[in-house]
C-alpha positions in Angstrom: 24.7 18.5 -19.4 23.5 16.6 -16.3 22.0 18.2 -13.3 23.8 17.3 -10.1 22.7 16.1 -6.6 25.4 16.6 -4.0 28.1 16.3 -6.5 26.6 13.3 -8.3 24.9 13.6 -11.7 21.2 12.6 -12.0 22.2 10.0 -14.5 24.7 8.4 -12.1 22.2 8.6 -9.2 19.6 6.9 -11.3 22.0 4.2 -12.4 22.9 3.5 -8.7 19.3 3.2 -7.7 18.5 0.9 -10.6 21.5 -1.3 -9.7 20.4 -1.4 -6.1 16.7 -2.2 -7.0 17.3 -4.6 -9.8 15.2 -5.2 -12.9 13.6 -8.5 -12.0 16.6 -10.4 -10.9 18.1 -10.5 -7.4 21.6 -11.4 -6.0 23.5 -12.7 -9.0 20.4 -13.7 -11.0 19.7 -16.7 -8.8 16.2 -15.4 -8.0 13.6 -13.5 -9.9 10.2 -11.9 -9.1 7.8 -13.1 -11.7 4.5 -11.2 -12.4 1.3 -11.9 -14.2 -1.6 -9.5 -14.7 -4.8 -10.9 -13.3 -7.4 -8.3 -14.4 -7.6 -4.6 -15.3 -10.3 -2.4 -13.7 -11.6 1.0 -14.7 -11.6 3.0 -17.9 -11.0 6.4 -19.4 -14.3 8.3 -19.4 -16.8 5.6 -20.1 -19.0 3.8 -17.6 -16.9 2.4 -14.7 -14.3 5.2 -15.0 -12.7 6.4 -11.8 -11.2 9.7 -10.6 -8.9 9.9 -7.6 -6.4 7.5 -6.1 -8.2 4.2 -5.9 -8.5 1.4 -3.3 -9.4 -2.0 -4.6 -10.5 -5.3 -3.0 -9.3 -8.8 -3.7 -11.7 -11.1 -5.5 -14.7 -11.4 -3.1 -18.2 -12.7 -3.9 -19.0 -11.8 -7.5 -16.0 -9.7 -8.3 -14.0 -6.7 -7.3 -14.7 -3.4 -5.5 -13.1 -0.1 -6.2 -13.3 2.9 -3.9 -11.4 6.1 -2.9 -8.3 6.2 -0.8 -8.7 8.1 2.4 -6.6 11.1 1.3 -8.5 11.4 -2.0 -10.8 14.5 -2.3 -13.1 12.6 -4.8 -16.2 11.1 -3.2 -17.4 8.8 -6.0 -19.6 5.9 -5.0 -17.7 2.5 -4.8 -17.9 0.5 -8.0 -18.4 -3.2 -8.6 -16.6 -5.1 -11.4 -17.0 -8.8 -12.3 -14.1 -11.3 -12.4 -13.1 -10.2 -15.9 -13.0 -6.5 -15.0 -16.3 -5.6 -16.6 -18.1 -2.8 -14.8 -21.4 -3.9 -13.2 -22.8 -1.1 -11.1 -22.2 1.4 -8.3 -22.4 0.0 -4.8 -25.1 2.0 -3.1 -25.8 5.8 -3.1 -24.0 8.2 -0.8 -25.5 8.4 2.7 -25.7 6.9 6.1 -28.5 4.4 5.8 -28.6 0.7 5.0 -26.8 0.1 1.7 -25.4 3.6 1.6 -21.8 4.8 2.1 -20.1 8.1 2.7 -16.4 7.3 2.1 -15.6 3.6 1.9 -11.8 3.2 2.1 -11.3 -0.5 2.6 -12.9 -3.6 1.0 -11.8 -6.9 2.6 -12.6 -10.5 2.2 -14.3 -11.4 5.5 -15.7 -14.6 7.1 -17.0 -17.1 4.5 -18.1 -15.4 1.4 -18.9 -12.1 3.1 -17.3 -8.7 2.3 -16.3 -6.1 4.9 -16.5 -2.5 3.9 -14.9 0.2 6.2 -16.9 3.4 5.7 -14.6 6.0 7.2 -16.8 9.1 7.0 -19.8 7.0 7.9 -18.1 5.8 11.2 -18.9 2.2 10.7 -17.8 -1.2 9.3 -20.5 -2.9 7.2 -20.6 -6.7 6.6 -22.2 -7.7 3.2 -23.3 -11.2 2.3 -22.4 -12.9 -0.9 -25.3 -11.2 -2.7 -24.2 -7.8 -1.3 -27.0 -7.6 1.1 -26.2 -5.7 4.4 -25.8 -8.4 7.1 -24.8 -6.1 10.0 -23.1 -2.8 10.7 -20.6 -2.1 13.5 -19.7 1.3 14.9 -16.2 2.2 13.8 -14.3 5.5 14.2 -10.9 5.4 12.6 -8.9 6.5 9.6 -7.3 3.1 8.9 -4.1 3.0 6.8 -3.9 -0.8 7.3 -6.3 -3.5 8.2 -5.8 -7.2 9.0 -8.6 -9.7 9.4 -8.0 -12.5 11.9 -9.5 -16.0 11.7 -12.2 -15.3 14.2 -13.4 -12.1 12.5 -11.4 -9.8 14.8 -9.8 -6.7 13.1 -6.4 -5.3 13.6 -6.2 -1.7 12.5 -3.3 0.8 12.1 -4.9 4.2 12.4 -3.8 7.0 10.0 -2.7 10.2 11.5 -0.6 13.1 10.2 0.8 14.4 13.5 1.6 11.7 16.1 2.0 8.0 16.2 -1.2 6.2 17.2 -1.4 2.8 18.7 -2.4 -0.3 16.7 -6.0 -1.3 17.7 -7.6 -4.7 18.0 -11.4 -5.0 17.6 -13.5 -8.0 18.5 -16.0 -9.3 15.8 -18.8 -7.4 17.6 -16.9 -4.1 17.2 -15.7 -3.8 20.8 -12.1 -2.6 21.1 -10.0 -5.2 22.9 -6.5 -3.6 23.1 -4.1 -1.0 21.9 -0.4 -1.5 21.4 2.7 -0.2 19.6 2.7 3.4 20.8 6.4 4.1 20.4 8.5 7.1 19.5 7.5 9.1 16.4 9.4 8.3 13.1 12.7 10.0 12.5 11.9 11.2 9.0 8.9 13.4 9.5 6.0 14.1 11.8 3.7 12.0 9.6 3.0 8.8 11.4 1.0 6.6 9.0 1.6 2.8 9.6 1.1 -0.2 7.4 0.4 -3.6 8.8 0.3 -7.2 7.4 -0.5 -10.5 8.9 2.5 -12.7 9.7 0.7 -15.6 11.4 -2.6 -16.5 12.9 -2.3 -13.9 15.7 0.8 -11.9 14.7 1.4 -9.0 12.4 4.2 -7.0 10.8 4.1 -3.2 11.1 6.1 -0.4 9.4 5.9 3.4 9.4 5.2 4.6 5.8 7.2 7.8 6.6 9.8 6.3 8.8 13.0 4.2 8.4 13.1 0.8 6.6 12.3 -1.0 9.9 9.7 -3.7 10.4 8.3 -4.7 13.8 6.5 -8.0 14.5 3.8 -8.0 17.2 1.3 -10.4 18.5 -2.2 -9.2 19.0 -1.9 -9.2 22.8 0.6 -6.3 22.3 4.0 -8.1 22.7 6.7 -6.9 20.3 8.4 -10.1 19.1 11.2 -8.7 17.0 12.5 -5.8 14.9 13.9 -6.3 11.4 16.1 -3.5 10.0 17.2 -4.5 6.4 20.1 -2.6 5.1 19.6 -1.2 1.6 21.8 1.3 -0.2 18.7 3.0 -1.6 17.1 3.5 1.8 19.7 5.0 4.2 18.6 5.0 7.8 17.8 8.1 9.9 17.9 10.5 7.0 15.3 13.3 6.8 12.5 12.5 4.5 12.5 14.6 1.4 9.8 15.4 -1.2 10.7 15.3 -4.9 11.9 18.5 -6.6 13.2 19.0 -10.1 16.7 18.4 -8.8 16.2 15.9 -6.0 14.2 12.6 -6.1 11.8 11.9 -3.3 12.5 9.4 -0.5 11.3 5.8 -0.9 7.7 5.3 0.4 6.8 1.9 1.9 3.2 1.2 0.9 2.6 -2.2 2.3 3.9 -5.7 2.7 2.9 -9.3 3.0 4.2 -12.6 4.3 4.9 -15.0 1.5 4.0 -18.7 1.6 7.8 -19.4 1.6 8.2 -17.4 4.8 9.9 -14.3 3.3 8.6 -10.8 3.9 7.6 -9.0 0.7 7.9 -5.2 1.0 6.2 -3.0 -1.5 7.3 0.6 -2.0 7.0 3.6 -4.3 10.4 5.0 -5.4 11.3 7.9 -7.7 11.5 7.1 -11.4 15.0 7.7 -12.9 13.4 10.7 -14.8 11.1 11.7 -11.9 11.4 15.4 -12.7 9.3 14.9 -15.9 6.3 14.0 -13.7 6.4 17.1 -11.5 4.4 20.2 -12.0 5.3 23.8 -11.3 6.1 24.8 -7.7 3.1 25.5 -5.5 3.2 27.8 -2.5 0.8 27.1 0.4 0.5 27.7 4.2 2.5 24.4 4.6 5.3 25.6 2.5 6.5 25.1 -1.1 6.2 21.8 -3.0 6.1 20.4 -6.5 2.9 18.4 -7.2 2.9 15.2 -9.1 1.1 15.7 -12.4 2.1 12.4 -14.0 2.5 9.5 -11.5 3.9 7.1 -14.1 6.8 9.5 -14.9 7.4 10.5 -11.3 7.2 7.1 -9.6 8.0 3.5 -10.0 6.9 0.5 -8.0 9.5 -1.5 -6.1 9.2 -5.0 -4.6 11.9 -6.2 -2.1 11.7 -9.8 -0.9 13.4 -10.0 2.5 14.9 -12.9 4.4 13.4 -12.5 7.8 16.4 -14.1 9.5 19.2 -12.1 8.0 17.4 -9.1 6.5 19.2 -9.8 3.2 17.4 -9.3 -0.1 16.2 -12.5 -1.7 15.2 -10.7 -4.9 14.0 -7.2 -6.0 12.1 -5.8 -8.9 11.2 -2.4 -10.2 8.0 -1.7 -12.1 7.5 1.2 -14.5 4.0 1.8 -13.0 3.6 2.9 -9.4 2.3 0.2 -7.1 -0.5 1.8 -5.2 -1.6 -1.0 -2.9 -1.0 -4.5 -1.6 -4.4 -6.1 -2.2 -3.7 -9.4 -0.4 -0.6 -11.7 -0.1 0.9 -12.2 -3.5 -1.4 -9.6 -5.2 -0.6 -6.0 -5.8 -2.4 -3.1 -7.6 -0.5 -1.1 -10.2 -2.0 2.3 -10.9 -2.2 4.0 -14.3 -3.4 7.6 -14.5 -4.3 9.3 -17.7 -3.5 13.0 -18.5 -7.2 13.7 -17.8 -7.1 12.2 -14.3 -8.8 8.9 -15.0 -7.4 5.8 -13.2 -7.1 2.2 -14.2 -5.9 -0.5 -11.8 -3.9 -3.6 -12.9 -4.2 -6.4 -10.4 -0.9 -8.3 -10.7 0.1 -11.6 -9.2 3.7 -11.9 -7.9 5.8 -15.0 -7.2 9.4 -16.1 -6.9 11.0 -18.1 -9.8 11.4 -21.8 -9.1 14.5 -22.8 -7.2 15.0 -19.5 -5.3 17.5 -20.0 -2.4 17.8 -17.6 0.5 21.2 -16.0 0.7 23.3 -17.1 3.6 24.6 -14.5 6.1 28.4 -14.2 5.9 
């Protein structure tokens, strides 16, 4: 016997979502999203193992950097891995002095061979040279959900906030805030107002609310909104209240990031409920915020979804679902798939994405 959601069985609902998302092919099989694993980071209890939702860098300097996402309770020191995924060492002790970190949440490729570390609890951005020596430190007070580095070393940040929409901020290379923009109406789905941003040109960005509608805004860094893109997807109906997953209802899709591809398309990356999402949920928890069902197995509860969007028509060029949740867009063309063990250890699979040869953008009818 199937459970039902609004008159539709779970099996039917899962089939509809799978058909809408695709399994690697998009629009009649003309176009596919191909993937290749680059490296695997982390382990299961040995040296270099990691607890808590991870944040990972692209390849910078001697290797990769792994730290804690801002909502993670764990405060482990960031870890350094070589190009093949071998653990090298921890990056500095916990603290506020030179070479120390309190809660580094972003690791970015910066100017030249340098690395930029955003230490949220430490209230600063630290620039490291290629040998990981501290070059300089800038005052920085923000909980950044998204960061873009411009060619001159300026930073564009989307500030995380769980109550009201905050403006996007632009900081000069010396840490002085230049401008704020993008303070618009709160999202329709919830009071959460986290935004993701991605570079679309030398001085332009895309922005989307993680807890809002499937709506992308393009801005220049002077604060001018250039356009709004509202792709229509059956699996992401607009202006519907956002819902958390329960044993009888899948959770709403969650945009996690995006990037502008070399072919000009916009690649959106989301977490969506697995067809058997209820198997990844724990017993109901009651708290002051209300009742909810915690995720106890991310792989069973969530899948990763990649949607390649024609920025002229909003049509889907291709889409693909991954059995593992995608936890981060690391850089254009590179995403992080997260695998959590039953004991809470995380490993990260950095995976390169590309379109199959000969992909053609669908024409608008």
